[in-house]
N, C-alpha and C positions, 0 to 999 in steps of 0.2 A: 591524603585527602586534598591537600592544597594543589598538588600536581594534577589530580583528577579534575578539580574545578577549573583550573587554568586551561587544561587541554579541551575540556568541554566548551568553555567560552570561545576558544580558538575555532573549534569545529562549527559553532553557531555563527561566528563572524564570517567564516568561509562560505557557509550555507547561503547567506544573503548576497554573496558576490557571484554566485554561479547562476547565470541567466537560464541555462538549460533546465536545471533543477527547479528553479522558481516558476518557470513557464509550465512545466508538466505537473507540478503540485498545485499551483494556485490559479493559473490562467486557463489551461486546457480543461480541467474538470469543471470549473465554474462556468465556462462558456458552454460546454456540453450539457451541463445540468440545466441551464436556462433554456437552451435551444430545444432539447428533447422534452423538457417539462412543458414548455408552451405547445409543442407539437402534439403531445399525447393528452394534455390536460383537457382539451375540448372533447376528446373521444371517451372520457370516463364519466360514468353516471355517478359514481361516488368518489369525488376528488380527494377527500380526506384519507380514504382507504388506499387510494392510488399513491398518494404522497408518502404514506407510512411505509410503503415498499420502495418507492423511488428514491427517497432521501438516503436511506441506508445503502441502496445500490450505488449511488454516486459517491458516497463516502468510501465504498469499496474501490472505486477508481483511484481515489486519493491514496488508499493503501498500496495499490499496485504501483502507482507512479513513485511513491515514496520509497518502496522497496527497490525498484529497478533503477531509478534515476538519482535518488538521494543517497542510497546505500551502495548499490552495485556500481553504477557508472562513476560516482564520485570517488569510490575506492580505487577504481582503475586510473582515473585522472590523477589522484594524489600519488599513486605508485609511479606513474609515468613521470611526474614532476620531481620524484625523488624525495617526497615528503616523509615517507615511512623510512627510507634509507637514512635520512638525517636523524629521525627520532630514535633509530636503533643505536646511535652513538650517544644517547642520553640515558640516564638511569630510569627513564619512563618504562614501566612494564607494559607489554602488549595488551594485557587485560584492560588497562586504563584507556588505551586507544580504542579498543572495541567498545568499551562502555561509553566513551564520548561519541562514537559513531552511532550507537544505538539511541543515545539521548537525542542526538540531532534528528534521527529518524522519527522518534516519538514526537518531538516538537513539530516536525513537518506534518505528521498525521493529525495531531490534535488541532493545529492551526488550520489545516485544510478542512477538517471536520467542522470547525467553528464557522469557517467561511461558507460552506454548503448550507449549514443551518440558518445562518443570517440571510442568505439569498432566498431560502425557502420561506422564511418569515416575511421578507420584504416584497419579493416578487410574486409569491404564490399565496401569501396570507395563510400559511400552514398553521394549524393549531398546535402542532408539536407535542402530542401526547406521547411521552416516551418514558420507558423504564430505564432510568439513568444507570443504575448499578449493573443491570444485566447487559445493557448496551456497551458499557465500558469494558466489561469482562469479555464480551464477544470481540470488541475492537482490539483489545490487547492480544488475544490469541491469534486473531487474523493478522495483526501487524507482525507478530512474531514469525508467522509463516512466510510473509512476504519479505521480511528482513532476511530470513534464512535464504530465500530464493535470491535476494540481492547479493548476498555473500557468495552463493554458488556461481552467479554470473561473474562476479569479480574473480572467482577462482578459475573459471574457464577462459574468460576473455583476457588476453594479455595487453591489448591495445584499446584505445578509446573508440576507434572505428568499429572494432568487433563488438564491444559492449553496446554501442548505439544500434548496431544492426540487430542484435538479440532483442533489445528493447522495442524496436520498431516492429519486428516480426511478431512479437508477443502482444503488442499494443492492441491491434484490431480484434483478434479473437477474444482477448480479455474484455474489451469494451462491449462487443456485440454478441458474444456467445455465453455471457456469464449471468445475464439477467440484470446487469447494472443499468443499461440504457434501454434495451428492448425487452419486454417481458418474454420469458422463455416459452410460455404457452402459445405465444403468437408466431413462433418459429416453426418451420416444417419439422416433422418427426426425425428426419435424417440429421438435421442440425441440432436438435435436442439431444440426440445420442452423442454427437461430437462434443456438446457442452459438458458432458460428464467428465471429459478429460481436462477441462479448464479449471485450474485451482481457484480462480476468483469466484466461480459459481458457488463454491462451498462457503467462501467468506461472505459473499453477498447474502446468501440464505441465512447464515448464522447471525449476521448483523440485523437482518429483518426480524428474526426471532427475538433477538435481544431488545430491539427497539419496541416490539409489541409485548414484551414481558413473557415470551414463550421459550426462553433460552433453556430452561430445565425441563424440556419435554422430549419425547422420543424422536421428534422430527429434527432435532439438533444433533442427534447422536452421530450420524454419518459425517456431518460437517466437522464436528469436534475431532473425530478419529482421523479424517483426511488431513485436516490442518495440523494436528499434532504429529502425524507421520511426516509431513513436510518439514516441520520444525526439526524433528529428530534427524531426518536424512540431511537436511541443510547443515546442521551442526557437524555431523560426521564427515560430509564431503568437504566442508570448508576447513575443518581442522586438518584434513589430509592434503588438500590441494591449494589452499590459499597461500599466496606468497607475498611478503612485505616488500620484496625486491623484484625488479625485472630480471628474469632468468634467460 
């Protein structure tokens, strides 16, 4: 237990030293949230209903950036630096390392979520009518899916540049074809069909249902199945291909 706490503290300290991760979790989603919020706010007849969809959507962006840049990219960076190689020479069990990485990811998700909610309250005067229990459940499942994707990225990418390239290629479809920034119904039908292939679409919809207290309805079923499959596949792929050392 002591070693678990110490390694978790170390991961959290490293988290605050990585400018790339901090930018993509705290700066970029917050800036996008404010920009798109102001842009679409004037076009909505019912602002409160719009924000009840838009706030969970932007929290979905935080999930994506946490999974890709805090979990996936950081694991590649630490492997390149030889962090994991040095840890292999200690009695520390790999499960403790994974637990610390996941804890760091959850910290990033909840801190980023809190930031979006504070901006919503201060900048948009949102009333924040939220079903907390259902939203947290949706958030945890969605986070698990993107953490799994992050580990898959770290399993595929051997170098920092490769991981960054994967993250940037995925960034724009995740942002603009998931319903997180632009409502899906406003997109052309061809792009709506493409959106069905975007994992964040299912996380955003599940978060919206959790926010409004509709998590346990039939409309959440597909989202739960897709995200659960991503978690399962991510675990299988990571267990087989993730390496603690550069090969």
